C-alpha positions, 0 to 999 in steps of 0.5 A: 499499499503506498503512502497516499492509500495508507493515509486515506485508510487512516483518515477513513478509520479515524472518521469511522471511530468518531462515528462509532464513539457517537453511536456508543454515546447515543446508546448510553443516552449521552449528548452528541454534536453533529457538524455540517456546513459550518454549523453544529447541531447538539442532540440527545437521543429520546430513547435512552436519555433520562428525559424527566431530568432533562425536562425539569425547568424547561419551558419549551423543548425541540424535537427532531423526528424522522420524515415518515414519523412526521407524516404519521403525525400529519406534520408538514415537512419544512424541506426547501430542497423538496427532500422527502427524507429530511427529518422534521423539527418540532417545538413543544411548550410546557407543560410536557412530560417524558411519557408524552414525548415518548408517545410522540416518537414511538409509533407502537404507542399510537393506539394507546395515545391517539391524541397528540399535539398541538405541534409547531413545525420549524425550519430545520436548523441544519438539514445535513446534520439532521439527516446524519443523525437519523443514520446514526440512530439506525446504526445504533438500533435506536428510535430515530428521535432526538431532543435538540440541545446546546452544543458542544458535547464531548462526542462529536461527528460530522456527515463525513464520519457517518459515511465512513462508518457505513463503508463496507470495504473496511472488512478483513478476515480475522479468523478461519477454522474447520466447522463441521455442520449438520448439513455437511461435515466438510465446512470451513468458517471464516470470521470478518471484522469491520474496521469501521463499526467492529461488527462481525460477519461470518462466511461458511464454505460448505463442501470442497472448493473447486473451479466451479461456480459456488452456490451462494446464500446472503442471509441476514441475521435473524435471531427470532427466526434462526435461533428461536424458530419464529413462525412470523418469518421464513428466515430459519427455514431459508437458512437450513434449506440454503445449507441443504442445497449447497451440500447437494451441489459441488460447493457453496458459501453461506454469508451470514450478515449481521444486519438484523431486521433488514438493517434496523436492529433487533429492538426496532425489529421487535417494535416492527413486530408489535406494529404488525400485531396492530395490523400493519405489514412489514413494509409499513411497520419499518416506515412507521418506525422511521426507517427505509423498507430495507436498510441493508448493505449488500456491498458488505457481502460483495466485499466478503466474496472478494476476500474469499476470491470468489468473483462469480456466484449462483445466488440463492435468493427470491430478492432481486435487490440482492442480485442488483446489490452484488452485481453493482459491487462487481460480483457476477451473478451467473444464475439466480436460484429460488428458495422455496419455502412453504408458508404457515398461518403466521407468516402467510401475510408476510410472504405475500407482502414480500411478493407484492410490495418488495418484488420477491419472486420464486 
C-alpha cells in the first residue's frame, strides 16, 4: 500500500471511529454534536436519555423526528429542497412530560395515545446534520428521534464520519477454522471484522472448493427466526434449505450478515413486530418506525466474496435487490436460484407482502 492509500485508510478509520464513539454515546443516553456546512447540531437521543431530568425547568423543548414519523403525525416537512427524507423539527411548549414525548416518537404507542399535539413545525436548523443523525440512530438500533440541545458535547462527528462508518470496504478476515455442520461435515468458517463498526460477519464455505461456480446465500441475521424458530418469518427455514442446497451442489458459501431486522437492529425489529400485531405489514411497520423498507448494505457481502476470491456466484435468493446489490459491487451473478419455503398461518401475510410490495419472486 502506497503512502497516499495508507493515509486515506487512516483518515477513513479515524472518521469511522468518531462515528462509532457517537453511536456508543447515543446508546448510553449521552449528548452528541453533529457538524455540517459550518454549523453544529447538539442532540440527545429520546429513547435512552433520562428525559425527566432533562425536562426539569424547561419552558419549551425541540424534537427532531423522522420524515415518515412526521407524516404519520400529519406534520408538514419544512424542506426547501423538496427532499422527502429530511427529518422534521418540532417545538413543544410546557407543560409536557417524558411520557408524552415518548408517545410522540414511538409509533407502537399510537393506539394507546391517539391524541397528540398541538405541534409547531420549524425549519430545520441544519438539514445535513439532521439526516446524519437519523442514520446514526439506525446504526445504533435506536428510535430515530432526538431532543435538540446546546452544543458542544464531548462526542462530536460530521456527515463524512457517518459515511465512513458505513463503508463496506473496511472488512478483513480475522479468523478461519474447520466447522463440520449438520448439513455437511466438510465445512470451513471465516470470521470477518469491520474496521469501521467492529461488527462481525461470518462466511461458511460448505463442501470441497473447486473451479466451479459456488451456490451462495446472503442471509441476514434473524435471532427470532434462526435461533428461536419464529413462525412470523421464513428466515430459519430459508437458512437450513440453503445449507441443504449447497451440500447437494459441488460447494457453496453462506454469508451470514449481521444486519438484523433488514438493517434496523433487533429492538427496532421487535417494535416492527408489535406494529404488525396492530395490523401493519412489514413494509409499513419499518416506515412508521422511521426507517427505510430495507436498510441493509449488500456491498458487505460483495466485499466478503472478494476477500474469499469468489468473483462469480449462483445466488440463492428470491430478492432481486440482492442480485442488483452484488452485481453493482462487481460480483457476477451467473444464475439466480429460488428458495422455496412453504407458508404457515403466521407468516402467510408476511410472504405475500414480500411478493407484492418488495418484488420477491420464486
